[in-house]
gemmi code that builds the backbone of each chain (N, CA, C; Angstrom):
import gemmi

chains = {
    "A": [
        ("MET", (71.457, 46.802, 104.947), (70.027, 46.898, 104.822), (69.651, 47.029, 106.377)),
        ("GLY", (70.048, 48.093, 106.773), (70.121, 48.408, 108.224), (68.145, 49.092, 108.161)),
        ("ALA", (67.973, 49.406, 109.137), (66.253, 49.867, 109.285), (65.900, 51.018, 108.899)),
        ("VAL", (67.226, 51.874, 108.736), (66.883, 53.341, 108.133), (66.433, 52.920, 106.766)),
        ("THR", (66.533, 51.718, 106.035), (66.066, 51.846, 104.633), (64.409, 51.408, 104.260)),
        ("THR", (63.910, 51.404, 105.740), (62.347, 51.144, 105.790), (61.708, 52.286, 105.610)),
        ("GLU", (62.585, 53.848, 106.049), (61.674, 54.745, 105.704), (61.309, 55.483, 104.496)),
        ("LEU", (60.108, 56.532, 104.337), (59.880, 56.916, 103.320), (60.826, 58.113, 103.052)),
        ("THR", (62.144, 58.278, 103.138), (62.662, 59.588, 103.144), (63.723, 59.415, 101.877)),
        ("ASP", (64.317, 60.377, 101.610), (65.400, 60.679, 100.662), (66.687, 59.770, 101.399)),
        ("GLU", (66.920, 59.659, 102.497), (68.037, 59.143, 103.102), (67.975, 57.514, 103.169)),
        ("ALA", (66.841, 57.090, 103.304), (66.527, 55.912, 103.170), (66.630, 55.284, 101.659)),
        ("VAL", (66.701, 55.841, 100.344), (66.930, 55.531, 99.240), (68.404, 55.682, 99.321)),
        ("LEU", (69.050, 56.457, 100.061), (70.480, 56.477, 99.338), (71.166, 55.214, 100.474)),
        ("ALA", (70.494, 54.702, 101.796), (70.800, 53.742, 102.456), (70.886, 52.489, 101.426)),
        ("ALA", (69.726, 52.563, 100.927), (69.198, 51.217, 100.042), (70.356, 51.248, 98.933)),
        ("ASN", (70.743, 52.273, 98.410), (71.807, 52.329, 97.266), (73.150, 51.778, 97.644)),
        ("ALA", (73.412, 52.561, 98.937), (74.460, 52.073, 99.587), (74.662, 50.559, 99.817)),
        ("ALA", (73.692, 50.058, 100.228), (73.474, 48.849, 100.362), (74.066, 47.917, 99.148)),
        ("PHE", (73.554, 48.428, 97.878), (73.843, 47.822, 96.421), (75.119, 47.632, 96.480)),
        ("TYR", (75.711, 48.785, 96.829), (77.232, 48.836, 96.462), (78.182, 48.082, 97.355)),
        ("GLN", (77.715, 48.060, 98.465), (78.276, 47.305, 99.368), (78.145, 45.559, 99.136)),
        ("ALA", (76.827, 45.337, 98.392), (76.862, 43.793, 98.194), (77.843, 43.551, 97.006)),
        ("LEU", (77.562, 44.548, 96.403), (78.569, 44.711, 94.906), (79.938, 44.340, 95.176)),
        ("GLU", (80.566, 45.095, 96.089), (81.678, 45.212, 96.522), (82.481, 43.737, 97.373)),
        ("GLY", (81.187, 43.573, 98.067), (81.584, 42.396, 98.587), (81.247, 41.038, 97.965)),
        ("GLY", (80.727, 41.055, 96.862), (80.347, 39.757, 95.915), (79.324, 39.046, 96.832)),
        ("ASP", (78.790, 39.779, 97.850), (77.604, 39.060, 98.398), (76.080, 38.772, 97.716)),
        ("LEU", (76.413, 37.712, 96.919), (74.974, 37.287, 96.344), (73.698, 37.386, 97.199)),
        ("ALA", (73.866, 36.767, 98.497), (72.796, 36.707, 99.436), (72.398, 38.174, 99.572)),
        ("ALA", (73.192, 39.305, 100.133), (72.737, 40.552, 100.452), (71.960, 41.258, 98.628)),
        ("MET", (72.846, 40.603, 97.623), (72.295, 41.313, 96.461), (70.605, 40.674, 95.966)),
        ("ASP", (70.705, 39.463, 96.568), (69.264, 38.846, 96.080), (68.278, 39.642, 97.165)),
        ("ALA", (68.645, 39.995, 98.368), (67.574, 40.334, 99.177), (67.186, 41.805, 99.015)),
        ("LEU", (68.289, 42.564, 98.544), (67.729, 43.895, 98.068), (67.330, 44.443, 96.640)),
        ("TRP", (66.903, 43.291, 95.835), (66.428, 43.564, 94.720), (64.837, 43.164, 95.010)),
        ("ALA", (63.768, 43.725, 93.993), (62.605, 43.390, 93.863), (62.640, 42.489, 93.099)),
        ("GLU", (61.742, 41.307, 93.564), (61.726, 39.851, 92.816), (60.554, 40.152, 91.808)),
        ("GLY", (60.863, 39.717, 90.560), (59.714, 39.524, 89.409), (59.860, 40.368, 88.268)),
        ("ASP", (58.956, 40.484, 87.383), (59.382, 40.534, 85.758), (59.647, 42.182, 85.796)),
        ("ASP", (59.523, 42.669, 86.510), (59.555, 44.607, 86.299), (61.324, 44.836, 86.354)),
        ("ALA", (61.981, 43.703, 87.306), (63.544, 44.226, 87.510), (64.257, 44.229, 86.233)),
        ("VAL", (64.549, 45.522, 86.278), (65.609, 45.694, 85.006), (66.899, 45.811, 85.458)),
        ("CYS", (67.970, 45.197, 84.776), (69.674, 45.239, 85.320), (70.351, 45.648, 83.732)),
        ("ILE", (71.053, 46.566, 83.744), (71.650, 46.685, 82.736), (73.461, 47.104, 82.971)),
        ("HIS", (74.210, 45.969, 82.978), (75.502, 46.143, 83.001), (76.125, 47.188, 82.029)),
        ("PRO", (77.026, 47.794, 82.376), (77.947, 48.526, 81.473), (78.042, 47.804, 79.830)),
        ("GLY", (77.479, 48.642, 78.877), (77.839, 48.166, 77.510), (77.131, 47.068, 77.243)),
        ("ARG", (76.246, 46.818, 78.050), (75.528, 45.544, 77.896), (74.063, 45.824, 77.285)),
        ("THR", (73.132, 44.468, 76.863), (72.251, 44.865, 76.553), (71.113, 44.483, 77.879)),
        ("PRO", (69.765, 44.979, 78.081), (69.189, 44.956, 79.680), (68.859, 43.405, 79.791)),
        ("LEU", (68.840, 43.226, 80.933), (68.471, 42.053, 81.499), (67.435, 42.240, 82.232)),
        ("CYS", (65.746, 41.587, 81.814), (64.586, 41.986, 82.247), (64.044, 40.796, 83.151)),
        ("GLY", (63.670, 41.181, 84.158), (63.125, 40.280, 85.119), (64.064, 39.591, 86.246)),
        ("TRP", (63.806, 39.429, 87.357), (64.568, 38.948, 88.384), (65.252, 37.814, 87.984)),
        ("ASP", (64.936, 36.490, 87.510), (65.341, 35.170, 87.438), (66.667, 35.779, 86.359)),
        ("ASP", (66.827, 36.238, 85.391), (68.078, 36.721, 84.610), (69.082, 37.770, 85.314)),
        ("VAL", (68.437, 38.710, 86.253), (68.898, 39.664, 87.145), (69.995, 38.792, 88.237)),
        ("HIS", (69.587, 38.094, 88.618), (69.861, 37.119, 89.564), (71.107, 36.405, 88.891)),
        ("ARG", (70.811, 35.632, 88.089), (71.487, 34.899, 87.216), (73.045, 35.740, 87.082)),
        ("SER", (72.699, 36.902, 86.538), (74.062, 37.961, 86.131), (75.014, 37.846, 87.268)),
        ("TRP", (74.041, 38.260, 88.484), (75.193, 38.755, 89.562), (75.817, 37.528, 90.093)),
        ("ALA", (75.186, 36.195, 90.137), (75.621, 34.938, 90.427), (77.240, 34.669, 89.502)),
        ("ALA", (76.887, 34.692, 88.134), (77.713, 34.836, 87.310), (79.348, 35.719, 87.489)),
        ("ILE", (78.942, 37.285, 87.894), (79.759, 38.264, 88.028), (80.462, 37.591, 89.277)),
        ("PHE", (79.806, 37.576, 90.614), (80.513, 37.311, 91.490), (81.172, 36.048, 91.653)),
        ("GLY", (80.744, 34.892, 90.713), (81.562, 33.480, 90.553), (82.800, 33.988, 89.900)),
        ("ALA", (82.770, 34.779, 89.260), (83.815, 35.200, 88.353), (84.955, 35.711, 89.382)),
        ("GLY", (84.529, 36.488, 90.795), (85.508, 37.027, 91.420), (86.008, 38.237, 90.766)),
        ("GLY", (86.886, 38.732, 91.818), (87.909, 39.940, 91.344), (86.806, 41.293, 91.444)),
        ("ASN", (85.966, 41.401, 92.246), (84.783, 42.407, 92.671), (85.625, 43.521, 93.032)),
        ("PRO", (85.215, 44.643, 92.010), (86.218, 45.974, 92.324), (85.809, 46.652, 93.470)),
        ("GLN", (86.842, 47.883, 93.835), (86.162, 48.650, 95.139), (85.632, 49.806, 94.044)),
        ("ILE", (84.742, 50.401, 94.505), (83.487, 51.174, 94.014), (83.585, 52.517, 94.897)),
        ("ILE", (84.002, 53.624, 94.399), (83.841, 54.807, 95.267), (82.634, 55.413, 94.213)),
        ("LEU", (81.504, 55.790, 95.214), (80.633, 56.690, 94.454), (80.618, 58.298, 94.708)),
        ("THR", (80.705, 58.897, 93.667), (80.526, 60.307, 93.298), (79.301, 60.938, 93.058)),
        ("GLU", (79.232, 62.146, 93.055), (78.103, 62.828, 92.491), (76.645, 62.300, 92.720)),
        ("GLU", (76.651, 61.740, 94.014), (75.346, 61.168, 94.355), (74.191, 62.274, 94.054)),
        ("ARG", (73.324, 61.850, 93.711), (71.860, 62.753, 93.729), (70.892, 61.977, 93.712)),
        ("VAL", (69.837, 62.373, 94.603), (68.531, 61.573, 95.187), (67.295, 61.843, 94.590)),
        ("THR", (66.032, 61.792, 94.005), (65.115, 62.309, 94.019), (64.394, 61.090, 94.308)),
        ("ARG", (63.253, 61.434, 94.762), (61.917, 60.628, 95.176), (60.777, 61.159, 94.855)),
        ("ARG", (59.780, 60.543, 94.820), (58.407, 60.866, 94.778), (57.888, 59.606, 95.533)),
        ("GLY", (57.045, 59.787, 96.952), (56.450, 58.943, 97.602), (57.479, 57.645, 97.655)),
        ("GLY", (56.719, 56.432, 97.202), (57.341, 55.416, 97.290), (58.352, 54.852, 96.007)),
        ("VAL", (58.808, 55.745, 95.197), (59.834, 55.741, 94.389), (60.628, 56.904, 94.277)),
        ("GLY", (61.897, 55.877, 94.275), (63.059, 56.904, 94.384), (64.218, 56.718, 93.441)),
        ("TRP", (65.034, 57.556, 93.118), (66.126, 57.033, 92.082), (67.230, 57.924, 92.586)),
        ("VAL", (68.536, 57.085, 92.117), (69.795, 58.120, 92.643), (70.546, 57.690, 91.241)),
        ("SER", (71.253, 58.785, 90.745), (72.135, 59.041, 89.830), (73.227, 59.468, 90.494)),
        ("ALA", (74.279, 58.223, 90.116), (75.684, 58.609, 90.562), (77.018, 57.811, 89.921)),
        ("THR", (77.883, 58.591, 89.836), (79.499, 58.143, 89.117), (79.891, 57.267, 89.982)),
        ("GLU", (80.311, 55.729, 89.470), (80.924, 55.023, 89.935), (82.398, 54.847, 89.573)),
        ("ASN", (83.174, 55.108, 90.430), (84.319, 54.933, 90.257), (85.104, 53.540, 90.586)),
        ("MET", (85.340, 52.832, 89.901), (85.844, 51.329, 89.899), (87.469, 51.246, 89.935)),
        ("LEU", (87.803, 50.454, 91.025), (89.143, 50.504, 91.287), (89.438, 49.117, 91.338)),
        ("SER", (90.122, 48.163, 90.213), (90.216, 46.857, 90.599), (91.951, 46.710, 90.300)),
        ("GLY", (92.407, 46.325, 91.347), (94.130, 46.170, 91.053), (94.764, 47.387, 90.563)),
        ("ALA", (95.280, 47.695, 89.406), (95.796, 48.654, 89.170), (94.927, 49.207, 88.170)),
        ("ASN", (93.927, 48.606, 87.702), (92.795, 49.198, 86.624), (91.800, 49.993, 87.386)),
        ("THR", (91.550, 50.968, 86.522), (90.567, 52.220, 86.931), (89.368, 52.037, 85.922)),
        ("ALA", (88.254, 52.176, 86.155), (87.006, 52.306, 85.312), (86.028, 53.418, 85.643)),
        ("VAL", (85.420, 54.167, 84.837), (84.338, 54.947, 85.382), (83.284, 54.599, 84.777)),
        ("ALA", (82.085, 54.537, 85.376), (80.331, 54.392, 85.099), (79.836, 55.470, 85.742)),
        ("THR", (78.641, 55.554, 84.907), (77.464, 56.755, 85.047), (76.354, 55.529, 85.652)),
        ("ALA", (75.505, 55.767, 86.539), (74.357, 54.891, 86.847), (73.203, 55.749, 87.389)),
        ("ILE", (72.081, 55.213, 87.116), (70.719, 55.272, 87.556), (69.985, 54.207, 88.238)),
        ("ASN", (70.038, 54.347, 89.292), (69.330, 53.171, 90.128), (68.421, 53.360, 90.595)),
        ("VAL", (66.984, 52.600, 90.166), (65.637, 53.067, 90.651), (65.087, 52.105, 91.676)),
        ("PHE", (64.619, 52.661, 92.960), (63.894, 51.624, 94.132), (62.580, 52.190, 94.129)),
        ("GLU", (62.097, 50.896, 94.826), (60.505, 51.313, 94.973), (60.277, 50.584, 96.417)),
        ("HIS", (59.526, 51.276, 96.966), (59.249, 50.731, 98.616), (58.084, 49.932, 98.597)),
        ("ASP", (58.490, 48.684, 99.260), (57.264, 47.990, 98.884), (56.303, 47.662, 100.107)),
        ("GLY", (56.536, 48.644, 100.839), (55.515, 48.786, 102.031), (56.108, 48.302, 103.289)),
        ("GLN", (57.281, 48.030, 103.205), (58.246, 47.768, 104.096), (59.572, 48.111, 104.306)),
        ("ARG", (60.336, 48.140, 103.271), (61.482, 48.552, 102.733), (61.748, 48.788, 101.388)),
        ("TRP", (62.782, 49.616, 101.030), (63.089, 49.774, 99.776), (63.886, 48.800, 99.007)),
        ("ARG", (63.120, 48.585, 97.925), (64.122, 47.308, 96.644), (64.592, 48.188, 95.796)),
        ("MET", (65.568, 47.359, 95.247), (66.371, 48.215, 93.685), (65.166, 47.162, 92.495)),
        ("ILE", (64.978, 48.127, 91.829), (63.916, 47.730, 90.824), (64.547, 47.635, 89.073)),
        ("VAL", (65.609, 48.568, 89.675), (66.055, 49.084, 87.745), (67.859, 49.380, 88.193)),
        ("HIS", (68.698, 48.786, 87.709), (70.411, 49.469, 87.708), (70.492, 49.234, 86.437)),
        ("HIS", (70.851, 50.744, 86.086), (71.292, 50.760, 84.923), (73.095, 51.858, 84.783)),
        ("ALA", (73.920, 51.131, 84.543), (75.258, 51.388, 84.503), (75.410, 51.621, 83.464)),
        ("SER", (76.170, 52.582, 82.894), (76.964, 52.659, 81.366), (78.036, 53.148, 81.464)),
        ("PRO", (79.111, 52.984, 80.682), (80.374, 53.290, 80.407), (80.420, 54.822, 80.098)),
        ("ILE", (81.521, 55.687, 80.417), (81.870, 56.687, 80.157), (82.934, 56.507, 79.059)),
        ("LEU", (82.847, 57.012, 77.860), (83.605, 56.832, 76.965), (84.341, 58.179, 76.582)),
        ("ARG", (85.841, 58.091, 76.468), (86.414, 59.297, 76.417), (86.781, 59.952, 75.123)),
    ],
    "B": [
        ("MET", (52.153, 65.054, 72.169), (51.915, 65.126, 73.377), (50.552, 65.526, 73.374)),
        ("GLY", (49.673, 64.524, 72.740), (48.317, 64.203, 72.842), (47.677, 64.157, 74.293)),
        ("ALA", (46.457, 63.826, 74.329), (45.526, 63.930, 75.671), (45.905, 62.643, 76.480)),
        ("VAL", (46.355, 61.664, 75.389), (46.647, 60.635, 76.255), (47.352, 60.129, 77.375)),
        ("THR", (48.254, 61.327, 77.125), (49.876, 61.525, 78.111), (49.136, 61.949, 79.491)),
        ("THR", (47.818, 62.625, 79.452), (47.251, 62.966, 80.969), (46.931, 61.851, 81.878)),
        ("GLU", (47.029, 60.813, 81.325), (46.212, 59.527, 82.229), (47.066, 59.097, 83.006)),
        ("LEU", (46.795, 58.199, 83.930), (47.482, 57.757, 84.957), (47.582, 56.109, 84.576)),
        ("THR", (47.819, 55.997, 83.312), (48.238, 54.589, 82.689), (49.469, 54.049, 82.219)),
        ("ASP", (49.849, 53.162, 81.867), (50.924, 52.169, 81.403), (51.110, 52.938, 79.829)),
        ("GLU", (49.920, 53.069, 79.333), (49.865, 53.610, 77.734), (49.814, 54.856, 77.748)),
        ("ALA", (49.759, 55.654, 78.521), (50.240, 57.131, 78.547), (51.504, 57.789, 78.979)),
        ("VAL", (52.098, 56.618, 79.549), (53.829, 56.558, 79.922), (54.540, 56.257, 78.592)),
        ("LEU", (53.623, 55.319, 77.891), (54.168, 54.888, 76.637), (53.982, 55.805, 75.672)),
        ("ALA", (52.947, 56.682, 75.871), (52.812, 57.732, 74.641), (53.804, 59.024, 74.876)),
        ("ALA", (53.861, 59.290, 76.302), (54.964, 60.337, 76.537), (56.184, 59.872, 76.126)),
        ("ASN", (56.466, 58.588, 76.187), (58.053, 58.016, 75.547), (58.116, 58.325, 74.266)),
        ("ALA", (57.048, 57.746, 73.646), (56.488, 58.032, 71.860), (56.870, 59.468, 71.608)),
        ("ALA", (56.487, 60.524, 72.557), (56.664, 61.861, 72.187), (58.188, 62.383, 72.321)),
        ("PHE", (58.728, 61.588, 73.170), (60.217, 62.286, 73.169), (60.835, 61.503, 72.012)),
        ("TYR", (60.946, 60.577, 71.596), (61.159, 59.891, 70.255), (60.951, 60.892, 69.105)),
        ("GLN", (59.780, 61.253, 68.991), (59.211, 62.128, 67.917), (60.188, 63.241, 67.800)),
        ("ALA", (60.187, 64.133, 68.979), (60.823, 65.252, 69.521), (62.240, 64.920, 68.789)),
        ("LEU", (62.801, 63.925, 69.322), (64.438, 63.996, 68.766), (64.381, 63.140, 67.467)),
        ("GLU", (63.502, 62.588, 67.146), (63.938, 62.586, 65.481), (63.735, 63.571, 64.534)),
        ("GLY", (62.799, 64.278, 65.138), (62.239, 65.680, 64.483), (63.227, 66.954, 64.713)),
        ("GLY", (63.907, 66.903, 65.731), (65.133, 67.871, 66.028), (64.127, 68.963, 66.636)),
        ("ASP", (63.217, 68.675, 67.358), (62.383, 69.553, 67.493), (62.117, 70.323, 68.967)),
        ("LEU", (63.099, 71.177, 69.054), (63.633, 71.738, 70.647), (62.249, 72.300, 71.567)),
        ("ALA", (61.136, 72.645, 70.662), (60.198, 73.368, 71.520), (59.292, 72.034, 72.195)),
        ("ALA", (59.159, 71.098, 71.142), (58.735, 69.901, 71.822), (59.285, 68.874, 72.824)),
        ("MET", (60.792, 69.091, 72.745), (61.648, 68.491, 73.447), (61.215, 69.374, 75.083)),
        ("ASP", (61.179, 70.609, 74.882), (61.468, 71.707, 76.161), (60.018, 70.927, 76.741)),
        ("ALA", (59.007, 71.237, 75.983), (57.537, 71.043, 76.646), (57.614, 69.485, 77.266)),
        ("LEU", (58.081, 68.657, 77.076), (57.866, 67.130, 77.434), (58.860, 66.903, 78.755)),
        ("TRP", (59.667, 67.768, 79.169), (60.697, 67.424, 80.148), (59.986, 68.105, 81.690)),
        ("ALA", (60.249, 67.674, 82.453), (60.388, 68.593, 83.695), (61.229, 69.445, 84.037)),
        ("GLU", (60.890, 70.385, 84.375), (62.057, 71.616, 84.223), (62.360, 71.765, 85.690)),
        ("GLY", (63.553, 71.536, 86.200), (63.874, 71.761, 87.427), (64.725, 71.100, 87.894)),
        ("ASP", (65.740, 70.874, 89.145), (66.977, 70.607, 89.200), (66.921, 68.757, 89.090)),
        ("ASP", (65.772, 68.503, 89.422), (65.911, 66.901, 89.249), (66.035, 66.518, 87.832)),
        ("ALA", (65.887, 66.839, 86.734), (66.231, 66.543, 85.799), (67.585, 66.248, 85.074)),
        ("VAL", (67.504, 65.044, 84.835), (68.902, 64.129, 84.538), (69.094, 63.628, 83.410)),
        ("CYS", (70.155, 63.884, 82.416), (70.188, 63.270, 80.802), (71.246, 62.859, 80.804)),
        ("ILE", (71.575, 61.530, 80.349), (72.924, 60.844, 79.985), (73.107, 60.808, 78.725)),
        ("HIS", (73.619, 61.319, 77.876), (73.618, 60.550, 76.285), (74.381, 59.718, 76.313)),
        ("PRO", (74.543, 58.657, 75.184), (75.340, 57.711, 75.377), (76.961, 57.955, 75.415)),
        ("GLY", (77.594, 57.257, 76.408), (78.825, 57.124, 76.793), (79.496, 58.533, 77.415)),
        ("ARG", (78.370, 59.312, 78.230), (78.737, 60.396, 78.480), (77.964, 60.820, 79.707)),
        ("THR", (78.930, 61.845, 80.597), (78.647, 61.807, 82.331), (77.016, 62.477, 82.343)),
        ("PRO", (76.571, 62.480, 83.207), (75.557, 62.944, 83.406), (75.126, 64.685, 83.480)),
        ("LEU", (74.024, 65.182, 82.865), (73.834, 66.391, 82.687), (72.767, 66.760, 83.773)),
        ("CYS", (72.804, 67.363, 85.039), (72.072, 67.530, 85.531), (71.342, 68.779, 85.825)),
        ("GLY", (69.532, 68.900, 85.962), (69.352, 70.020, 85.974), (68.743, 70.164, 84.679)),
        ("TRP", (67.385, 71.080, 84.585), (66.992, 71.412, 83.543), (67.994, 71.833, 82.479)),
        ("ASP", (68.431, 73.101, 82.991), (68.939, 74.068, 82.296), (70.191, 73.443, 81.325)),
        ("ASP", (70.960, 72.469, 82.294), (71.986, 71.750, 81.212), (71.330, 70.770, 80.004)),
        ("VAL", (70.539, 70.146, 80.852), (69.676, 69.244, 79.831), (69.142, 69.950, 78.638)),
        ("HIS", (68.743, 71.140, 78.675), (67.890, 71.733, 77.419), (69.347, 72.545, 76.607)),
        ("ARG", (70.005, 72.751, 77.596), (71.300, 73.147, 76.789), (71.996, 71.802, 75.539)),
        ("SER", (71.905, 70.699, 76.134), (72.444, 69.679, 75.243), (71.663, 69.534, 74.273)),
        ("TRP", (70.163, 69.483, 74.248), (69.617, 69.189, 73.144), (69.413, 70.366, 72.210)),
        ("ALA", (69.626, 71.370, 72.329), (69.934, 72.387, 71.670), (71.095, 72.437, 70.801)),
        ("ALA", (72.300, 71.946, 71.602), (73.756, 71.790, 70.687), (73.259, 70.636, 69.930)),
        ("ILE", (72.551, 69.241, 70.133), (72.341, 68.107, 69.204), (71.834, 68.824, 68.090)),
        ("PHE", (70.749, 69.619, 68.724), (69.408, 69.663, 67.092), (70.206, 70.588, 66.323)),
        ("GLY", (71.187, 71.556, 67.063), (71.580, 72.815, 66.331), (72.902, 71.951, 65.198)),
        ("ALA", (73.345, 71.003, 65.608), (74.422, 70.005, 64.780), (73.825, 69.371, 63.628)),
        ("GLY", (72.351, 69.242, 63.617), (71.625, 68.849, 62.471), (71.749, 67.036, 62.627)),
        ("GLY", (71.415, 66.750, 61.429), (71.525, 65.208, 61.282), (71.126, 64.315, 62.621)),
        ("ASN", (69.855, 64.431, 62.740), (69.160, 63.706, 63.826), (68.857, 62.546, 62.936)),
        ("PRO", (69.042, 61.279, 63.990), (68.918, 60.181, 63.302), (67.339, 59.813, 63.322)),
        ("GLN", (67.363, 58.445, 62.475), (65.816, 57.759, 62.559), (66.229, 56.903, 63.879)),
        ("ILE", (65.065, 56.564, 64.505), (65.023, 55.775, 65.978), (64.163, 54.751, 65.859)),
        ("ILE", (64.325, 53.683, 65.557), (63.308, 52.377, 66.176), (63.497, 51.929, 67.183)),
        ("LEU", (62.344, 52.060, 68.073), (62.434, 51.276, 69.455), (61.843, 49.849, 69.380)),
        ("THR", (62.896, 48.989, 70.120), (62.403, 47.715, 70.079), (62.448, 47.331, 71.423)),
        ("GLU", (61.821, 46.261, 71.581), (62.144, 45.884, 73.234), (61.734, 46.930, 74.429)),
        ("GLU", (60.186, 47.473, 74.137), (59.521, 48.333, 75.232), (59.387, 47.879, 76.134)),
        ("ARG", (59.702, 48.462, 77.643), (58.646, 47.607, 78.801), (58.553, 49.055, 79.446)),
        ("VAL", (57.084, 48.965, 80.041), (56.740, 49.812, 80.792), (56.621, 49.661, 81.842)),
        ("THR", (56.787, 50.155, 82.888), (56.604, 49.774, 84.474), (56.107, 51.376, 84.952)),
        ("ARG", (54.977, 51.272, 85.913), (54.451, 52.337, 86.304), (53.815, 51.999, 87.863)),
        ("ARG", (54.477, 53.109, 88.637), (54.047, 53.200, 90.142), (53.496, 54.302, 90.460)),
        ("GLY", (51.973, 54.218, 90.506), (51.297, 55.417, 90.603), (51.512, 56.436, 89.631)),
        ("GLY", (52.068, 57.623, 90.060), (52.357, 58.842, 89.050), (53.976, 58.795, 88.880)),
        ("VAL", (54.781, 57.607, 88.893), (55.769, 57.828, 88.479), (56.171, 56.324, 87.258)),
        ("GLY", (56.616, 56.334, 86.534), (56.829, 55.639, 85.206), (57.833, 55.330, 84.537)),
        ("TRP", (58.398, 54.239, 84.316), (59.587, 54.519, 83.538), (59.475, 53.469, 82.463)),
        ("VAL", (60.246, 53.610, 81.216), (60.379, 52.811, 80.067), (61.812, 52.244, 79.835)),
        ("SER", (61.948, 51.142, 79.620), (63.103, 50.554, 79.167), (63.160, 50.339, 77.840)),
        ("ALA", (64.081, 50.582, 76.842), (63.887, 49.993, 75.293), (65.115, 50.300, 74.540)),
        ("THR", (65.198, 49.172, 73.657), (66.621, 49.530, 72.737), (66.161, 50.263, 71.667)),
        ("GLU", (67.061, 51.172, 71.633), (67.156, 52.426, 70.312), (67.992, 51.884, 69.089)),
        ("ASN", (67.571, 51.782, 68.129), (68.110, 51.395, 66.982), (68.170, 52.823, 66.134)),
        ("MET", (69.262, 53.285, 65.975), (69.530, 54.500, 65.257), (69.977, 54.364, 64.064)),
        ("LEU", (69.376, 55.000, 63.058), (69.919, 54.692, 61.784), (70.248, 56.749, 61.045)),
        ("SER", (71.174, 56.642, 60.811), (71.824, 58.199, 60.499), (72.469, 57.767, 58.983)),
        ("GLY", (71.693, 58.178, 57.856), (72.442, 57.854, 56.576), (72.502, 56.404, 56.388)),
        ("ALA", (73.840, 56.108, 56.331), (74.205, 54.380, 56.031), (74.787, 54.130, 57.360)),
        ("ASN", (74.988, 54.726, 58.345), (75.408, 54.028, 59.861), (74.273, 53.911, 60.773)),
        ("THR", (74.321, 52.894, 61.404), (73.765, 52.367, 62.084), (74.359, 52.147, 63.532)),
        ("ALA", (73.605, 52.529, 64.750), (73.778, 52.419, 66.559), (73.075, 51.671, 66.749)),
        ("VAL", (73.184, 51.362, 68.028), (72.436, 50.591, 68.878), (72.584, 50.889, 70.787)),
        ("ALA", (71.560, 51.711, 71.090), (71.639, 51.904, 72.396), (70.857, 51.307, 73.052)),
        ("THR", (70.778, 51.438, 74.341), (69.437, 51.207, 75.415), (69.510, 51.841, 76.291)),
        ("ALA", (68.121, 52.537, 76.740), (67.556, 53.274, 77.520), (66.592, 52.792, 78.638)),
        ("ILE", (66.595, 53.694, 79.442), (66.033, 53.958, 80.685), (65.334, 55.282, 80.565)),
        ("ASN", (64.393, 55.656, 80.372), (63.564, 56.895, 80.296), (62.333, 56.563, 81.850)),
        ("VAL", (62.435, 57.819, 82.728), (61.590, 58.301, 83.690), (60.956, 59.058, 83.646)),
        ("PHE", (59.591, 58.805, 83.843), (58.498, 59.727, 83.631), (57.891, 60.226, 84.984)),
        ("GLU", (57.336, 61.445, 85.189), (56.302, 61.624, 86.435), (55.096, 62.514, 86.020)),
        ("HIS", (54.201, 62.210, 86.684), (52.839, 62.841, 86.241), (52.655, 64.063, 86.994)),
        ("ASP", (52.752, 65.444, 86.626), (52.843, 66.720, 87.588), (51.431, 66.999, 87.866)),
        ("GLY", (50.773, 65.890, 87.554), (49.206, 66.497, 88.246), (48.191, 66.421, 86.887)),
        ("GLN", (48.971, 67.037, 85.862), (48.375, 67.255, 84.276), (48.396, 65.944, 83.396)),
        ("ARG", (50.163, 65.967, 83.302), (50.458, 65.243, 82.085), (51.526, 64.669, 82.780)),
        ("TRP", (52.145, 63.762, 82.147), (53.625, 62.857, 82.238), (54.812, 63.775, 81.900)),
        ("ARG", (55.709, 63.822, 82.427), (56.644, 64.563, 81.797), (58.149, 63.860, 81.695)),
        ("MET", (59.179, 63.812, 80.967), (60.178, 63.395, 81.289), (60.967, 63.774, 82.647)),
        ("ILE", (61.930, 62.765, 83.123), (62.538, 63.237, 84.351), (64.012, 62.947, 84.322)),
        ("VAL", (63.718, 61.801, 83.819), (65.356, 61.044, 83.540), (65.317, 60.299, 81.935)),
        ("HIS", (66.356, 60.525, 81.114), (66.962, 60.074, 80.531), (67.957, 59.471, 80.115)),
        ("HIS", (68.584, 58.077, 80.157), (69.234, 57.441, 80.054), (69.793, 56.694, 79.315)),
        ("ALA", (70.557, 56.923, 78.342), (71.073, 56.205, 77.145), (72.231, 55.725, 77.353)),
        ("SER", (72.516, 54.285, 76.964), (73.728, 54.181, 77.170), (74.282, 53.065, 75.672)),
        ("PRO", (75.530, 53.189, 75.340), (75.653, 52.373, 74.162), (76.129, 50.814, 74.586)),
        ("ILE", (75.824, 50.165, 73.413), (76.137, 48.811, 73.661), (77.193, 48.600, 73.111)),
        ("LEU", (77.887, 47.810, 73.670), (79.491, 47.694, 73.177), (79.417, 46.078, 72.843)),
        ("ARG", (79.970, 45.780, 71.874), (79.685, 44.220, 71.357), (81.383, 43.749, 71.416)),
    ],
}
model = gemmi.Model(1)
for chain_id, residues in chains.items():
    chain = gemmi.Chain(chain_id)
    for i, (resn, *xyz) in enumerate(residues, 1):
        res = gemmi.Residue()
        res.name, res.seqid = resn, gemmi.SeqId(i, " ")
        for name, pos in zip(("N", "CA", "C"), xyz):
            atom = gemmi.Atom()
            atom.name, atom.element = name, gemmi.Element(name[0])
            atom.pos, atom.b_iso = gemmi.Position(*pos), 0.0
            res.add_atom(atom)
        chain.add_residue(res)
    model.add_chain(chain)
structure = gemmi.Structure()
structure.add_model(model)
structure.setup_entities()
């Protein structure tokens, strides 16, 4: 969550996106809490699951995931950012490595600038079925 | 694509979203073409698939899907709209009925207002795995 995430630039959106995956890899609930938009508009869709709507449910899901441990290493590829003023989104492929297991998901992450910094408002990750 | 989709309102975003599912149900490629943002920023993720980036690839995917026929009936539930000025997105559950078969997916659809009307710029549908 460096200072770069305060700017109205594509790079700042990508930095906010990187902060999300850093929190995810590290199982860092405080960092995850800090980077989301708190409110009813927050939506989180974990791979293969139904949407969690509103910050309370989103937060609880991360607490449960991090509580279960075994956070994967995630290598992002094919990152693409689009920004329209204070709203930006990133499309990316999540290459997840957990021990000897690998999985691939595709994500759309939407961020909004709250006047001070970028906050995640939508995380939609979905499994790639082969 | 009624006049309502020209307004900077949540209702107009929902109307644009409804127009998308109407085009999808009807297998109407001309309507689908008309409602998307044409350009490199268009992203379409069909359930279980990797992202298609850029309007050319997105268009080709709809042409192939519609060419194969058998367009499902889709009943949308749990629609939620969020809008920040000229960008809006809809979270919804897609209940698909095709003959005796049913399937459920969850979607995030992002729209941008081009100055005249709302256009889809992201469609991300993902399977719900039980």
